C-alpha positions in Angstrom: 0.0 0.0 0.0 1.4 3.4 -1.0 1.6 5.9 1.8 -0.1 9.1 1.1 1.9 12.3 1.1 -0.5 14.8 2.7 1.8 17.7 2.4 2.0 17.2 -1.4 -1.8 16.9 -1.5 -2.1 20.2 0.4 0.4 21.9 -1.9 -1.6 20.8 -5.0 -4.8 22.2 -3.6 -3.0 25.5 -2.8 -1.5 25.6 -6.3 -5.0 25.1 -7.9 -6.4 27.9 -5.8 -3.6 30.2 -6.7 -3.9 29.4 -10.4 -7.6 30.4 -10.2 -6.8 33.6 -8.3 -9.1 32.4 -5.6 -8.8 32.8 -1.8 -10.8 30.0 -0.2 -12.3 30.1 3.3 -10.8 27.7 5.8 -12.0 26.7 9.2 -8.9 25.7 11.1 -9.4 23.7 14.3 -6.7 24.7 16.7 -5.5 22.6 19.7 -3.4 25.5 21.1 -1.6 28.7 20.1 1.9 27.3 19.8 0.7 24.6 17.4 -1.3 27.0 15.4 1.5 29.5 15.0 3.3 27.9 12.1 0.1 26.7 10.5 -1.3 30.2 10.5 1.9 31.7 9.2 1.9 29.2 6.3 -1.8 29.0 5.4 -2.8 32.6 5.8 -0.9 33.4 2.6 -3.5 31.3 0.7 -6.7 31.1 2.8 -9.0 33.4 4.6 -9.0 31.6 8.0 -11.2 31.3 11.0 -9.5 29.6 13.9 -12.0 27.3 15.6 -11.0 26.7 19.2 -12.9 23.7 20.4 -11.1 21.6 23.0 -13.4 20.1 25.6 -10.6 17.7 26.6 -8.6 20.4 28.3 -8.4 20.2 32.1 -8.7 21.9 34.5 -11.0 24.8 33.5 -8.3 27.4 34.4 -5.9 25.7 32.0 -8.6 25.9 29.3 -8.9 29.6 30.0 -5.2 30.2 29.9 -4.8 28.4 26.6 -7.8 30.1 24.9 -6.4 33.5 25.9 -3.1 32.7 24.3 -4.9 31.7 21.1 -6.7 35.0 21.1 -3.5 36.9 21.7 -1.7 35.2 18.8 -4.6 35.7 16.4 -4.5 39.4 17.2 -0.7 39.7 17.0 0.1 37.6 14.0 0.7 39.6 10.7 -1.4 38.0 7.9 -2.3 38.7 4.3 -5.9 37.5 4.3 -8.5 37.9 7.0 -7.9 36.0 10.2 -10.6 35.6 12.9 -11.3 33.5 16.0 -14.3 31.4 16.8 -14.4 29.9 20.2 -16.4 26.7 20.5 -18.3 25.7 23.7 -16.3 24.4 26.5 -18.2 21.2 27.3 -15.8 18.8 29.2 -18.6 16.4 30.0 -18.6 15.4 26.4 -15.0 14.4 26.6 -15.4 12.5 29.9 -18.3 10.6 28.4 -16.3 9.4 25.4 -13.2 8.6 27.6 -15.2 6.4 30.0 -13.7 2.9 29.9 -10.5 4.2 28.2 -9.0 6.1 31.1 -6.0 3.8 31.4 -5.2 3.7 27.7 -1.7 5.0 26.7 -1.3 8.3 24.9 -2.1 7.9 21.3 -4.5 5.0 21.9 -8.2 4.7 21.5 -9.1 7.4 24.0 -7.1 9.9 21.9 -8.6 8.8 18.7 -12.1 9.2 20.1 -11.1 12.7 21.3 -9.8 13.6 17.8 -13.0 12.5 16.3 -15.1 14.6 18.7 -13.1 17.7 17.9 -12.9 17.2 14.2 -16.6 16.3 13.8 -17.5 19.5 15.7 -15.1 21.4 13.3 -16.7 19.8 10.3 -20.1 20.8 11.5 -19.0 24.4 12.2 -17.5 24.5 8.7 -20.7 23.3 7.1 -22.8 25.8 9.1 -20.5 28.6 8.1 -20.3 27.6 4.4 -16.5 27.2 4.5 -14.6 25.7 1.5 -12.4 23.6 3.7 -11.7 22.6 7.3 -8.7 21.0 8.9 -6.8 20.8 12.2 -3.4 21.9 13.6 -3.0 18.6 15.4 -0.9 17.1 12.6 2.0 19.4 13.5 2.8 17.3 16.6 5.5 14.7 16.1 3.6 12.6 18.7 0.4 12.4 16.7 -0.5 10.2 13.8 -1.1 12.3 10.8 -2.5 9.5 8.8 -5.1 8.7 11.4 -6.0 12.4 11.8 -6.5 12.8 8.1 -8.6 9.6 8.0 -10.8 10.9 10.8 -11.0 14.4 9.2 -12.1 12.9 5.9 -14.8 10.9 7.6 -16.0 13.9 9.5 -16.0 15.9 6.2 -18.1 13.2 4.5 -20.5 13.2 7.4 -21.2 16.9 7.3 -20.7 17.5 3.6 -17.6 19.8 3.7 -14.1 19.3 2.2 -11.3 18.3 4.5 -8.0 19.9 3.8 -5.2 17.3 4.0 -2.2 18.1 6.2 0.9 17.0 7.8 2.1 20.2 9.2 5.2 18.8 10.9 6.7 18.5 7.3 9.0 21.1 6.0 10.3 21.9 9.5 6.8 23.0 10.6 7.2 21.8 14.1 10.6 23.4 14.4 9.1 26.7 13.1 6.3 26.5 15.6 8.8 26.4 18.4 10.6 29.5 17.0 7.4 31.4 16.7 6.3 30.4 20.2 9.6 32.0 21.4 9.1 35.1 19.2 5.6 35.7 20.6 6.4 34.5 24.1 3.6 31.9 23.9 2.7 29.7 26.8 3.8 26.1 25.9 2.0 23.6 28.0 3.8 20.4 29.1 0.9 18.0 28.6 -1.6 17.5 25.8 -4.6 18.8 27.7 -6.7 16.1 29.3 -6.5 15.0 32.9 -5.2 11.6 31.8 -2.2 13.1 29.9 -1.6 15.4 32.9 -1.4 12.4 35.2 1.2 10.9 32.9 3.6 13.7 33.4 3.0 14.0 37.2 3.2 10.3 38.0 
């Protein structure tokens, strides 16, 4: 089986849009400001972007508040060519705890995480459909610790469910992750030391 090159697929979509002198609208699900930094720097040259901050997995609530404020600060500070706005989703941690029930002891990257990805990407796809966006995608593929193929698979399924195009991505490519660290330093962004949920927090404190 040939492994898909998601970065190449993304570049082809961008090239097609540029050739048609068209600026498509993108709903970008963001997991946090640091991960979104490079993605916004890169994609804002080609897309009009709404950052969709929907992360009910983040715990505790004060951590959620801290992270969403950093996202707002970055959106306001980042120089962009095309319009860039922020849409904050509803903070509903009970939805995350419901899907995590029975999977609390799973290792990072296991079924609990996949269910969490699906929750967030389906909500992003729904928001993209409701807002008549051309595409939606997520910053999550920038992390070296996350499976880009799985995230793209889930994104495509969510897109099919809600009738909106999923933008393929593997943002860690072309030194994307490295650039996100550089931008985090440049903008003095808060970089958390755990993914977000209480189970990942326990992993680093145990």
